[in-house]
N, C-alpha and C positions, 0 to 999 in steps of 0.2 A: 503493499499499499503506500510505502516512501517513494517508491518510484511514480505512481500515482498522483501522489500528493505533489512531488516536484514537477511533474509535466505539466498538470492544471496550473499551476502556481506561475510557470514558466509562460504558458501560453497566455494568463490572465495578465503579466508583468508587463509585457512588452507593449498591447494597446492602449493598458491604465497608464503606462507612464508617457506614450505618444499624446495620449489626450491630454493628459496633465500640463505636459509641456505647452502644447498647442493653446488650451484654455488660458495658461498663466500668458502667454506670448500675446494672445489677443487682449486680455485684459489689460497689460502695459501698455500695448500699442495704442487702446483708448485713454490711458491715463497719463501717458509720457508726452504728449505732444509739448507739454510746457518744459519739461526736461529737457529734451532735444533743443528748444528755442533758447534756454537759458545758457547752454553750452557754448551759445555765440553771442551772449551777452557778456560784456567786458565787466559789469558790475555785480554779476553773479557770483555767490560763493561755491559754485559746483566744484567739487572734487570726486575723485573716484570714491571715498568714502560716503560723501555725500549722496552721490547717485546711488548707492548700494542703500543707504539707509532709507531713500524715498522708494528704491524698489520693493525691497523687502518688508517696509512697512505698509505698502499697497497691497502687496500679495497677504499680508497679515490680515489685513480688514477684510478681504474678499474671499479667504480660504475656507471659511465655513459653507460658502456658497459655491465653489469651485469644485470641492471633492465631492459632493452628492452626485452633481453632473458628470464628472469623471467616472465616479463608480458605475452609473447609471449607462452611459454610452460604452465603456470597455466590458460591462458584464452582457450587455446586449450582444455585442460582436464576439466575445468569447464563446457565447451559448451557440450563437448562430454559425459559428465555424465549426463546432462541434458536431450540430447536426447537419450541416451542409455535408462533411465528409464522414458522416456515418458512425464517427467515434463516439457517440454517446449511446448508439444504438449497441456497438460493441461492447461499451463497458457493462451496459445494464444486462446484455446476454450473459455476461461474465459473471453475473451474480453481485455486481457492485451498486451498493444503492446511491440514491440521488443525494444523499446527506454527504455520503463520502467523497461522491463527486465534485460536490459545491463546497465542501470545507476549506480549501486553501482559499475561496474568493470570499467566503465568509468571515473567516480568521483576518484576512487582509483589511477588510469593511472594519471590523473591530479596532483594528490597531491604527487605522486611518482615522476612525471615531475617537480613539485615545489621542491621537496627536493633534487632532483639531480642537480638542477639550484643551490640552496643553499649550496650543497657540492663544486659545482664547482668555487662559487664565493668566498665562506669564509672559507670552511674548506679544501679542496684540496690545495691552495697554502701553507699553512703553514704546514699542517699534512704529504703530499706527499713530501716536500722537506725535512722534518725532518726525513722521511723513506729513503730518498735516500742518505742522509749525514751518517747515520747508516750503510746502506747496503755498501756503498763506502770506509768506514773506518774498513772493516771486522768486524763490532759490536765492535769495540774497542774505539768508543765515544758514547755519548748518545744523539747524534744530536740536543742538547741543548746547547751546548757551543757556545760563541761567535765564529764568524766566522772569520779565521786568515788571515793576508796579503792581504787584500781588497784595491780595487781603485775606484775613480769616475773621470772618465774623461769627462770634459765640453767639449760638441759636437764642438763646434768652436775654442776650443783651446784656451779659455782664461785663463782658470786655471785645474789643476790636483790635487787629494786630494789622498793621499797613508794612508790605514789606519792599524793599527797594530791589532786592535781588534774590529768587529761590531756585536752586539748582535740584530739579525732582529726582535726582540720584543720591541728592544728599539733605533731606529736610531736616536733619539736625543741627544745620548751620545756617542762620538767616543772616542779610547783611541789610544794613541800613534798616533799621528797625525804629518802630512807633507803636508803642502798645498802651491804649488808651482803656481805663478802667471807668465804669459807669456806677451811678448809684441806681436803687430801683426806680426812681422816678426818671430815669433817663438823662440826668443830668452827668457831665462828667466830673470825675472825681481825681484823679491823677492821670498824667500821660509820662509816661518815659520814652525818653529816646537814646539809641547808642548804635555804633558802626556795625554791631554783631550781635546776633543771639545765638546761644548754644544749648542743647539738651543734654545735659551732663546728669547722671545720676536720678533718671526720671524727673529731673526739674530743669525749668528754663531758666538760664543765667545771661544777663547782658554784659556785654564787655566792651574793653576799649574806650570807657568813659561814657557814664551815664548822666543824662541830663533829666530830672524831674520837673514838672509843673503841676502844682496843685490848684483847684478850682473850688468854689464854693457852691452852694446851690444855685445860684444864678449863673452858674457857669464863667464866673468872673476868676481872672487869676489872683491867688493870694501866697502870703509866706507859709514856707515849710510848716508844717504843724512841730510842735515842740518834739524834739531827739531825730528829727530828719532833716536832711540836708537837700540843697536844690542839685548838688554836684558830687558823683562819687565814680570811683574807678571801675567798680563790678557789683553787680546786684543780683540777688536771688527772688525770683517772683514766684512766691509760695501760690499766689492765687490763679497764675496762669496754667490753669489745669486742661490743657490740649496737648495731645499727643502729635508729633512731627506727621505722623500719616494722615492724619484728620486735615492738617493743612493741605497737603498734596491733594485729597480727595476732594476737597470744595473748590481747588484750583485745577480739576481735571475734567475732561469730558466723559460724563456717565456713558455716554455708548461704548466707550474703549475700556471701563472699567471692569477688575476681576471681581470674583464673586466676594474675597475679602474686603474689598473696596466698596461694593455695592453694601455689604453689611454695615460697615461703617457711615455710609452715606444715609442708610437709611434712618439709624439712630440718632443722627444728627438732623433729619428732616423730623423725623416724630417730634422731636423736643420743640419743633416751630407751629406743630399743628397741621399735619396734612390732610387733605379732604380724603373723604371716603375714594372718589376716583383716583385721586393721587398714590393711594395706599394699595388700591388694585391695579394700577398701572407698575407700581415698582414691585410688587408681588410677582406680576406676570413676567416681568424682564428678569427677575431672579431665577424663579423657577426654569424658564425658558432658555438663560443662561447654561443652566446645567443639561438640558436636555436637546439642546438645538444639534450638537456635535454628533448625536448618533442617529440621525436621521440617515447619516451616511449607511447605517447596516439595515435601516428599514428599506430604504430607495435600492439596494442591493439586493433585499430579498424579493421584492416585487420583480426587479427586474430578470431574476433567473428565468421564473416561468414564461415572461413575456418574450425572452431569447429562445427560448425553446419553442415557444409559438411560432415566431419568425422562420426559424430553422424546417420546421414541419410542414408549414403551410405557406405564408407569404411573409416576405422581410416588411412589406408596408404595414401590415396587419398588426405582427408584433412590434415595430417602432411606434405605432398610434396608441397601440394599449399600454406601452412603458411610458410614452409621454403626456399621456393621459391622464393616467394614475400620480405621474411626478407633479404635473402642474395641479390636480385636483387636490392632491397633499398639501401644497403651500397656500392654496385659496382656502383649504379648510382651516390651516394654520392660521391664516389672516382673520378667517370669520370668528375662529377661536378667541383671538386676542380681542376682538372686539365686543364679544360677549362677556369675556373676562372684564375688561377696563370699564363697562357699562354695571359691573355687579350681577350681569343675569347669570354668570356662572363661576364657580370657584376657580382664580387663578390657577390652582394645582391641578384642576380637572381639566381645565381649556387648554393647558400645557400637553396633558396625557391623552385629550381626545384624538386628535390627529393620527397619532402613533396608536392607540387603541384599535381604532376603525379600519386603519390601511394597512397594522402589522396581523389583524384577524383576516382582512382579504388575501392578502398576501400569503399567510401559512395555507390558508383554504385551497388557493391556487397551486403552492408548494406540493400539496399531500395528493393533489389529482396526478401530479408526475409520477407517484409510487405506483 
């Protein structure tokens, strides 16, 4: 069976690789016109590293859409080839079941789903954000520079941090910081300004010379309270109870966030009083974040019987069947999202609904092959 496994895997791997490279090339062709133009712009910052960051970041954004299409087309082609050359008939005549024949394809689809999740969770948040920075700057920045003019607003209004420069890869070190604490009535209590702030021993420390400005209830500047000074070389901010990751999350695009960052964002937003619809939208996006990569396995599962149908009867019929189910799956996904966002269906159920329906249909088609 190991020989059969390797043979099926090799037969599937070649069209899958060609299809993947082709779809990636088409994606980059439509997304890279600006990059090509920037190469001839003397003001652009395009280097080999910048070009690679943009290309890889762009691919990371679209990978979860490209891989299902890759497995749909390559599975159709592989099964059609097996039927066309009567290899599938020979395998079945030898007592080999369909599960054994298709195991290499399904295993590859599972590995691709895991890779897609790893991309969504660990690669996409940084790579896609960097690619968008490069694109939005008309390729005049490298995407690796610290973010300028950022801020963090504590959800309940206790304090605000204005940041001159924030490095997403090192959020524990902020530059040109201005921290303002507020009273319960919203008036300023005190503002601290410092060239840098560091996260040390689970506390924020202002360093490099700290200027403190105190205010009364009318937001008027007053003398420092007894025992305090207007200037100091270093100051620990006990009341600044914000983790560096929270600052990054508030200054990041939610579309590219990892599951861990989504959890942080949800806690932050819950403190501001989310509407019911916003809670539904947030819950659906979080559940779908986990479920979306495994659509690759589902697409492969219903492409197998469609490919066999095209081999036995007509190519056109099999392709129509597979593409119809593919489009219907994503149409149902969009409908489920609408139902969940409006509170008509629980978000978790809405995420599972397309997989349950099309997974059941695919298994029924698959069982008919035995």
